[in-house]
Backbone as JSON Lines, residues from 0, in Angstrom:
{"i":0,"aa":"M","n":[1.78,29.63,164.52],"ca":[2.07,29.12,165.85],"c":[2.25,30.25,166.85]}
{"i":1,"aa":"G","n":[2.31,31.49,166.41],"ca":[2.53,32.62,167.29],"c":[1.44,32.77,168.33]}
{"i":2,"aa":"I","n":[0.2,32.52,167.92],"ca":[-0.91,32.67,168.88],"c":[-0.84,31.6,169.97]}
{"i":3,"aa":"W","n":[-0.38,30.41,169.61],"ca":[-0.27,29.34,170.61],"c":[0.82,29.66,171.63]}
{"i":4,"aa":"D","n":[1.9,30.26,171.15],"ca":[2.97,30.66,172.06],"c":[2.49,31.74,173.03]}
{"i":5,"aa":"K","n":[1.73,32.7,172.49],"ca":[1.19,33.76,173.34],"c":[0.2,33.19,174.35]}
{"i":6,"aa":"L","n":[-0.63,32.27,173.9],"ca":[-1.6,31.64,174.79],"c":[-0.88,30.86,175.89]}
{"i":7,"aa":"Q","n":[0.13,30.11,175.52],"ca":[0.9,29.34,176.5],"c":[1.57,30.27,177.52]}
{"i":8,"aa":"A","n":[2.12,31.38,177.04],"ca":[2.77,32.34,177.94],"c":[1.76,32.93,178.93]}
{"i":9,"aa":"E","n":[0.57,33.25,178.45],"ca":[-0.46,33.81,179.33],"c":[-0.96,32.78,180.34]}
{"i":10,"aa":"V","n":[-1.09,31.55,179.9],"ca":[-1.52,30.48,180.82],"c":[-0.45,30.28,181.9]}
{"i":11,"aa":"N","n":[0.8,30.29,181.5],"ca":[1.89,30.15,182.47],"c":[1.91,31.32,183.45]}
{"i":12,"aa":"R","n":[1.71,32.54,182.95],"ca":[1.69,33.72,183.8],"c":[0.54,33.65,184.79]}
{"i":13,"aa":"A","n":[-0.63,33.24,184.32],"ca":[-1.79,33.1,185.2],"c":[-1.55,32.03,186.26]}
{"i":14,"aa":"G","n":[-0.9,30.95,185.87],"ca":[-0.58,29.88,186.82],"c":[0.38,30.35,187.9]}
{"i":15,"aa":"R","n":[1.38,31.13,187.5],"ca":[2.33,31.66,188.49],"c":[1.64,32.63,189.44]}
{"i":16,"aa":"A","n":[0.74,33.45,188.91],"ca":[0.01,34.4,189.75],"c":[-0.9,33.67,190.73]}
{"i":17,"aa":"A","n":[-1.56,32.62,190.26],"ca":[-2.43,31.84,191.13],"c":[-1.62,31.13,192.21]}
{"i":18,"aa":"Q","n":[-0.47,30.58,191.84],"ca":[0.38,29.9,192.83],"c":[0.89,30.9,193.86]}
{"i":19,"aa":"G","n":[1.26,32.1,193.42],"ca":[1.72,33.13,194.35],"c":[0.62,33.53,195.33]}
{"i":20,"aa":"A","n":[-0.59,33.67,194.82],"ca":[-1.72,34.03,195.7],"c":[-2.0,32.9,196.68]}
{"i":21,"aa":"F","n":[-1.92,31.67,196.22],"ca":[-2.14,30.51,197.09],"c":[-1.08,30.46,198.19]}
{"i":22,"aa":"D","n":[0.18,30.66,197.82],"ca":[1.27,30.64,198.8],"c":[1.12,31.76,199.83]}
{"i":23,"aa":"E","n":[0.73,32.94,199.37],"ca":[0.52,34.06,200.29],"c":[-0.63,33.77,201.25]}
{"i":24,"aa":"G","n":[-1.7,33.22,200.73],"ca":[-2.84,32.87,201.59],"c":[-2.47,31.82,202.62]}
{"i":25,"aa":"R","n":[-1.71,30.82,202.2],"ca":[-1.27,29.78,203.13],"c":[-0.41,30.37,204.23]}
{"i":26,"aa":"L","n":[0.48,31.29,203.86],"ca":[1.36,31.92,204.83],"c":[0.57,32.81,205.79]}
{"i":27,"aa":"R","n":[-0.41,33.53,205.28],"ca":[-1.24,34.37,206.15],"c":[-2.04,33.52,207.15]}
{"i":28,"aa":"L","n":[-2.53,32.37,206.7],"ca":[-3.24,31.47,207.61],"c":[-2.3,30.93,208.69]}
{"i":29,"aa":"E","n":[-1.09,30.6,208.31],"ca":[-0.12,30.1,209.28],"c":[0.24,31.18,210.3]}
{"i":30,"aa":"I","n":[0.39,32.42,209.85],"ca":[0.66,33.53,210.76],"c":[-0.5,33.7,211.73]}
{"i":31,"aa":"F","n":[-1.72,33.63,211.23],"ca":[-2.9,33.75,212.09],"c":[-2.92,32.64,213.13]}
{"i":32,"aa":"R","n":[-2.61,31.41,212.71],"ca":[-2.61,30.27,213.63],"c":[-1.56,30.45,214.72]}
{"i":33,"aa":"V","n":[-0.38,30.9,214.34],"ca":[0.69,31.1,215.32],"c":[0.34,32.25,216.27]}
{"i":34,"aa":"R","n":[-0.28,33.3,215.76],"ca":[-0.71,34.4,216.64],"c":[-1.75,33.91,217.65]}
{"i":35,"aa":"Q","n":[-2.64,33.04,217.2],"ca":[-3.62,32.48,218.13],"c":[-2.93,31.68,219.22]}
{"i":36,"aa":"L","n":[-1.92,30.9,218.86],"ca":[-1.17,30.13,219.85],"c":[-0.46,31.06,220.84]}
{"i":37,"aa":"A","n":[0.09,32.16,220.33],"ca":[0.75,33.14,221.21],"c":[-0.27,33.76,222.16]}
{"i":38,"aa":"D","n":[-1.45,34.07,221.66],"ca":[-2.5,34.63,222.51],"c":[-2.9,33.65,223.6]}
{"i":39,"aa":"K","n":[-3.02,32.38,223.25],"ca":[-3.37,31.37,224.25],"c":[-2.26,31.22,225.28]}
{"i":40,"aa":"A","n":[-1.0,31.3,224.85],"ca":[0.12,31.21,225.78],"c":[0.13,32.41,226.73]}
{"i":41,"aa":"A","n":[-0.13,33.6,226.2],"ca":[-0.18,34.79,227.04],"c":[-1.35,34.7,228.03]}
{"i":42,"aa":"Q","n":[-2.46,34.17,227.56],"ca":[-3.62,33.99,228.42],"c":[-3.3,33.01,229.55]}
{"i":43,"aa":"A","n":[-2.65,31.91,229.24],"ca":[-2.27,30.92,230.26],"c":[-1.32,31.54,231.28]}
{"i":44,"aa":"L","n":[-0.39,32.35,230.81],"ca":[0.55,33.02,231.71],"c":[-0.2,34.0,232.62]}
{"i":45,"aa":"G","n":[-1.11,34.74,232.04],"ca":[-1.91,35.68,232.84],"c":[-2.75,34.97,233.88]}
{"i":46,"aa":"Y","n":[-3.38,33.88,233.51],"ca":[-4.18,33.12,234.47],"c":[-3.32,32.56,235.59]}
{"i":47,"aa":"A","n":[-2.13,32.08,235.25],"ca":[-1.24,31.52,236.26],"c":[-0.83,32.59,237.26]}
{"i":48,"aa":"V","n":[-0.51,33.78,236.77],"ca":[-0.14,34.89,237.66],"c":[-1.34,35.28,238.51]}
{"i":49,"aa":"Y","n":[-2.5,35.36,237.9],"ca":[-3.72,35.73,238.63],"c":[-4.01,34.73,239.75]}
{"i":50,"aa":"R","n":[-3.95,33.45,239.43],"ca":[-4.25,32.43,240.43],"c":[-3.25,32.46,241.58]}
{"i":51,"aa":"A","n":[-1.97,32.65,241.25],"ca":[-0.95,32.71,242.3],"c":[-1.17,33.92,243.19]}
{"i":52,"aa":"R","n":[-1.46,35.06,242.61],"ca":[-1.68,36.27,243.4],"c":[-2.97,36.18,244.21]}
{"i":53,"aa":"A","n":[-3.97,35.5,243.66],"ca":[-5.22,35.32,244.4],"c":[-4.99,34.5,245.66]}
{"i":54,"aa":"K","n":[-4.02,33.62,245.63],"ca":[-3.66,32.81,246.8],"c":[-2.69,33.54,247.71]}
{"i":55,"aa":"G","n":[-2.29,34.75,247.33],"ca":[-1.33,35.52,248.12],"c":[0.09,35.05,247.92]}
{"i":56,"aa":"E","n":[0.37,34.41,246.81],"ca":[1.7,33.88,246.52],"c":[2.24,34.5,245.25]}
{"i":57,"aa":"E","n":[3.48,34.24,244.97],"ca":[4.08,34.61,243.69],"c":[4.09,33.37,242.81]}
{"i":58,"aa":"L","n":[4.1,33.6,241.51],"ca":[4.14,32.48,240.57],"c":[5.48,31.76,240.69]}
{"i":59,"aa":"D","n":[5.42,30.45,240.7],"ca":[6.62,29.61,240.78],"c":[7.55,29.98,239.61]}
{"i":60,"aa":"P","n":[8.83,30.23,239.89],"ca":[9.76,30.6,238.81],"c":[9.84,29.57,237.69]}
{"i":61,"aa":"A","n":[9.71,28.3,238.01],"ca":[9.75,27.27,236.96],"c":[8.54,27.4,236.04]}
{"i":62,"aa":"A","n":[7.37,27.68,236.63],"ca":[6.15,27.87,235.82],"c":[6.28,29.12,234.96]}
{"i":63,"aa":"W","n":[6.81,30.19,235.55],"ca":[7.02,31.43,234.79],"c":[7.94,31.17,233.6]}
{"i":64,"aa":"D","n":[9.05,30.49,233.84],"ca":[10.01,30.21,232.77],"c":[9.37,29.38,231.66]}
{"i":65,"aa":"R","n":[8.62,28.35,232.07],"ca":[8.0,27.46,231.08],"c":[6.96,28.21,230.25]}
{"i":66,"aa":"L","n":[6.07,28.96,230.92],"ca":[5.0,29.65,230.21],"c":[5.54,30.8,229.35]}
{"i":67,"aa":"S","n":[6.52,31.54,229.87],"ca":[7.06,32.64,229.08],"c":[7.89,32.13,227.91]}
{"i":68,"aa":"A","n":[8.54,30.98,228.05],"ca":[9.3,30.4,226.94],"c":[8.37,30.0,225.79]}
{"i":69,"aa":"V","n":[7.21,29.45,226.13],"ca":[6.24,29.08,225.09],"c":[5.76,30.33,224.36]}
{"i":70,"aa":"L","n":[5.48,31.38,225.13],"ca":[5.03,32.64,224.52],"c":[6.11,33.22,223.61]}
{"i":71,"aa":"K","n":[7.34,33.25,224.07],"ca":[8.45,33.78,223.26],"c":[8.64,32.97,221.98]}
{"i":72,"aa":"E","n":[8.48,31.65,222.1],"ca":[8.64,30.78,220.93],"c":[7.59,31.1,219.87]}
{"i":73,"aa":"H","n":[6.34,31.28,220.29],"ca":[5.27,31.58,219.33],"c":[5.45,32.98,218.73]}
{"i":74,"aa":"E","n":[5.89,33.94,219.54],"ca":[6.12,35.28,219.02],"c":[7.26,35.28,218.0]}
{"i":75,"aa":"A","n":[8.31,34.52,218.28],"ca":[9.43,34.44,217.35],"c":[9.01,33.78,216.04]}
{"i":76,"aa":"E","n":[8.19,32.75,216.13],"ca":[7.69,32.07,214.92],"c":[6.83,33.02,214.09]}
{"i":77,"aa":"A","n":[5.97,33.79,214.77],"ca":[5.12,34.76,214.06],"c":[5.98,35.81,213.37]}
{"i":78,"aa":"A","n":[7.0,36.3,214.04],"ca":[7.9,37.3,213.44],"c":[8.63,36.71,212.23]}
{"i":79,"aa":"R","n":[9.05,35.46,212.33],"ca":[9.74,34.81,211.21],"c":[8.81,34.69,210.0]}
{"i":80,"aa":"L","n":[7.57,34.28,210.26],"ca":[6.6,34.12,209.17],"c":[6.23,35.47,208.55]}
{"i":81,"aa":"E","n":[6.11,36.51,209.39],"ca":[5.8,37.83,208.86],"c":[6.94,38.35,207.99]}
{"i":82,"aa":"A","n":[8.17,38.07,208.4],"ca":[9.33,38.48,207.58],"c":[9.32,37.72,206.25]}
{"i":83,"aa":"E","n":[8.96,36.44,206.3],"ca":[8.87,35.65,205.07],"c":[7.79,36.2,204.15]}
{"i":84,"aa":"L","n":[6.66,36.61,204.73],"ca":[5.57,37.19,203.94],"c":[6.02,38.5,203.31]}
{"i":85,"aa":"A","n":[6.73,39.32,204.07],"ca":[7.23,40.6,203.54],"c":[8.23,40.34,202.42]}
{"i":86,"aa":"R","n":[9.07,39.33,202.6],"ca":[10.05,38.98,201.57],"c":[9.35,38.51,200.3]}
{"i":87,"aa":"Q","n":[8.28,37.73,200.46],"ca":[7.52,37.28,199.29],"c":[6.89,38.46,198.57]}
{"i":88,"aa":"G","n":[6.39,39.42,199.34],"ca":[5.76,40.59,198.75],"c":[6.75,41.44,197.97]}
{"i":89,"aa":"Q","n":[8.0,41.49,198.44],"ca":[9.02,42.25,197.73],"c":[9.47,41.55,196.46]}
{"i":90,"aa":"E","n":[9.43,40.23,196.47],"ca":[9.86,39.47,195.3],"c":[8.83,39.49,194.19]}
{"i":91,"aa":"A","n":[7.55,39.72,194.54],"ca":[6.49,39.71,193.54],"c":[6.64,40.94,192.65]}
{"i":92,"aa":"P","n":[6.84,40.75,191.36],"ca":[6.98,41.9,190.46],"c":[5.63,42.57,190.25]}
{"i":93,"aa":"A","n":[5.66,43.84,189.92],"ca":[4.43,44.56,189.64],"c":[3.78,43.98,188.39]}
{"i":94,"aa":"S","n":[2.48,44.03,188.36],"ca":[1.75,43.48,187.23],"c":[2.09,44.26,185.96]}
{"i":95,"aa":"P","n":[2.39,43.57,184.86],"ca":[2.73,44.28,183.63],"c":[1.53,45.03,183.06]}
{"i":96,"aa":"D","n":[0.31,44.65,183.46],"ca":[-0.89,45.31,182.97],"c":[-1.19,46.59,183.72]}
{"i":97,"aa":"A","n":[-0.55,46.8,184.89],"ca":[-0.83,47.96,185.71],"c":[-0.25,49.21,185.06]}
{"i":98,"aa":"A","n":[-1.0,50.29,185.18],"ca":[-0.54,51.57,184.65],"c":[0.55,52.11,185.57]}
{"i":99,"aa":"P","n":[1.44,52.97,185.07],"ca":[2.48,53.54,185.92],"c":[1.86,54.27,187.1]}
{"i":100,"aa":"G","n":[2.41,54.02,188.29],"ca":[1.88,54.65,189.49],"c":[0.72,53.89,190.11]}
{"i":101,"aa":"E","n":[0.24,52.87,189.44],"ca":[-0.88,52.09,189.94],"c":[-0.34,50.88,190.68]}
{"i":102,"aa":"A","n":[-0.9,50.61,191.85],"ca":[-0.41,49.49,192.67],"c":[-0.92,48.18,192.1]}
{"i":103,"aa":"S","n":[-0.07,47.17,192.14],"ca":[-0.49,45.84,191.72],"c":[-1.19,45.15,192.88]}
{"i":104,"aa":"P","n":[-1.95,44.07,192.64],"ca":[-2.63,43.37,193.73],"c":[-1.64,42.84,194.77]}
{"i":105,"aa":"A","n":[-0.42,42.55,194.39],"ca":[0.57,42.05,195.35],"c":[0.98,43.14,196.33]}
{"i":106,"aa":"D","n":[0.83,44.42,195.92],"ca":[1.21,45.54,196.78],"c":[0.13,45.89,197.79]}
{"i":107,"aa":"A","n":[-1.09,45.39,197.6],"ca":[-2.19,45.73,198.5],"c":[-1.94,45.11,199.86]}
{"i":108,"aa":"K","n":[-2.15,45.9,200.91],"ca":[-1.96,45.39,202.28],"c":[-3.28,44.83,202.77]}
{"i":109,"aa":"Q","n":[-3.19,43.69,203.41],"ca":[-4.35,43.09,204.03],"c":[-4.45,43.6,205.46]}
{"i":110,"aa":"P","n":[-5.67,43.88,205.96],"ca":[-5.78,44.3,207.35],"c":[-5.37,43.17,208.28]}
{"i":111,"aa":"E","n":[-4.7,43.55,209.36],"ca":[-4.27,42.54,210.33],"c":[-5.44,42.16,211.21]}
{"i":112,"aa":"A","n":[-5.45,40.9,211.59],"ca":[-6.5,40.42,212.49],"c":[-6.23,40.95,213.88]}
{"i":113,"aa":"A","n":[-7.29,41.39,214.54],"ca":[-7.16,41.88,215.9],"c":[-6.9,40.71,216.83]}
{"i":114,"aa":"P","n":[-6.1,40.92,217.87],"ca":[-5.87,39.82,218.81],"c":[-7.16,39.45,219.52]}
{"i":115,"aa":"A","n":[-7.25,38.2,219.85],"ca":[-8.45,37.71,220.52],"c":[-8.54,38.33,221.9]}
{"i":116,"aa":"A","n":[-9.76,38.68,222.28],"ca":[-9.99,39.25,223.6],"c":[-9.91,38.13,224.64]}
{"i":117,"aa":"P","n":[-9.36,38.43,225.81],"ca":[-9.29,37.4,226.84],"c":[-10.69,37.03,227.31]}
{"i":118,"aa":"A","n":[-10.81,35.82,227.79],"ca":[-12.1,35.33,228.28],"c":[-12.5,36.12,229.51]}
{"i":119,"aa":"A","n":[-13.8,36.31,229.7],"ca":[-14.31,37.09,230.81],"c":[-14.05,36.38,232.14]}
{"i":120,"aa":"T","n":[-14.16,35.08,232.15],"ca":[-13.94,34.36,233.39],"c":[-12.85,33.31,233.17]}
{"i":121,"aa":"P","n":[-11.95,33.18,234.13],"ca":[-10.89,32.19,233.95],"c":[-11.43,30.8,234.07]}
{"i":122,"aa":"P","n":[-10.83,29.85,233.34],"ca":[-11.27,28.46,233.47],"c":[-10.91,27.96,234.86]}
{"i":123,"aa":"E","n":[-11.56,26.88,235.24],"ca":[-11.31,26.32,236.56],"c":[-9.86,25.88,236.66]}
{"i":124,"aa":"A","n":[-9.32,26.02,237.87],"ca":[-7.93,25.66,238.08],"c":[-7.74,24.16,237.9]}
{"i":125,"aa":"S","n":[-6.66,23.81,237.23],"ca":[-6.39,22.4,237.01],"c":[-5.68,21.85,238.25]}
{"i":126,"aa":"P","n":[-5.87,20.57,238.54],"ca":[-5.26,20.0,239.74],"c":[-3.76,19.92,239.69]}
């Protein structure tokens, strides 16, 4: 029965590794989505300032507060998710198969996505 116990242990280990990779991927996608929302909020704030200045006016303080609050909310959510991802990375033990001094796949850093470039032309002003 020793071989069955070893096989079961390896299957369990592989399952935990797959679940960890799945959870990390889900978290990275959520971070990307929240960063996109923050970029859109910053873009909306920039357009609002641009439109107000184009009219020779200052942006309405209520609009500034509303747009900047949305941006701050998305940035805070992204920071929270990034901290959670870092915490998950610290909790992941090094692979027992890795040689001393060799990094495990959990230690590998993924390149960060570049922020989206702003649109060349602003959308038409909403009524």
